[in-house]
N, C-alpha and C positions, 0 to 999 in steps of 0.2 A: 487680414493676411496680405500677401504679397500679390500684387498685380502681375499676371503672366499672359503671355500672348496664347492664342487657341493652339497652334501647332507646338508650343513648348509645354503647355499643360497636358496634351495628348501624349507627348513623349515621355513626360515623367509621371503618367497614370500608372495604376496598379495593374492595368491590362498588359502592359509591357514588361511587367517584373517576372524575372525567372521563378521557377516553383519554390526555389530555396528562400528567395526574398518574400514571397507570399507567404510561406510557412512561418518565417520569422516575425512577420508583421502579426499573424494570427497569434502567435505566442505573445507578443508583447501587449496585444489587446486582452487576450487571457489574463495575463498578470495584472493589468490595470483593473480588471473586473473583480480579482480575488484578493488583491493585496489589502493587509490591514492599514498601511500607511504609505506615505508616498515612495519610500525607498525600499519597501518589502518585497523581497524576492523569495525569501526562504521559509516563510511560515508554512507549516503543512499543507494547508488548504491550497496555497498558491502552487507547491510544488506538485501536489496531486492534480491541479487544473493543467498545468503545464505538460505533465506526463500524459494527461489524458488526450490533449490535442495532438501530441507527437504519436501516440498511440494510433489515433484515428487516421494520421497521415500514413504511417507506416502499414496500416490494414490495407488502405487504399493501394498503396505500391505492392503488397502482397497479392492482391487480387489478380493483377496483370503479371506479376512475376513471381509465380508460386514456387521456382525452383531457386530463388535467391536465399540461400540458407544463411548467409552472414546477417541479412536484414531480418530473418526470422529469428535468429539467435539475439540479436539487439532487442527485437520486439518482446521477446520472452522476458528478457532482463528488464526491460521498462516496466512490464506487467507486474514482474515480481517486486521491483522497487516501489510501485504505485500501491500494491496490495500491502506492503510492509507498512508504508507510510500511512494508509488508511487505517490498519490495525492500530497503529500508535496513536492517530487521532481519535479514533473511537475509544481507546483505553482512557486518555487523558481529558477529552473534551467532547463527550457524546453529542452534545447538541450542535456543535459546530461540525462534527462529523455528518450528522443527519441533514443539516443545511447544505453542506458542500456536495453531498452525493445527490440531493434533490436537484440542486442547481446545474449539476453536471449531467443529470439523467442517468445516474449509474444506480445499479441494484445493491441492496444491502446483503453482501454475502459474507462479510466478515464475522467470524465468531470467535469471542474472546474465552471460550472455554476450551481448556486444552483437552486432548484426547485422554481416554481413561488411563491407558498404559501402552508404552512403546513394547511392553514385553507381551508375549503370548499369555491367555488366559491362565492356564496351569502355573506358569512362573509367578505371575502376579498374585495368585491365591497363595502359592508358597511363601512368597515374600510377606504377605500380610500374616501368615500364620507364624513365621519366624518372628516377626515384630511383636506380634501378641505374647509369644512366649517370653522374649526379651523383657517386655514390660511386667509380666508376671514374675519372673525370676527377679527383677528389681524390686517390686513391691515386696516380694517374699523376704528378700535380704533385708529391707528397711524394718519389716515387723519382728524379725529375728528368728523366723523359721528358715531352715534350709531344706532342701530337697530331699524327700524320703522320710523325714522326721516327723513325729508328732502329727497323727491325723486326727 
């Protein structure tokens, strides 16, 4: 490394860095830990890790500034983006997903099973009955029988 005098080293140390510089440094370290290759900044696990460190910083900010609604909105967006990326990673590479959440200390709350239906139960049952009727009529038409003839 480069030899520096003691006063210069103290002046340039991270102790004197602004919070923004410290956060940026933390994100760079996170990227180094999770990247697949030297120039990788966009792989799902790297993005999830970066978002997680940003979320942590924003949560600390929200503890002391609980009425900062703009930051709260940004935090909610980050959480949603991370959740979407985690869902994508779990769907495409479950092993990498498990490794990533374990390394980040996150819980596995992503479900890949879609909800039963977005419709109320009665509407869903009616739609199923309608579909069965369509299939039955199609099958009857193929076999040459029409509705109401030849029992």
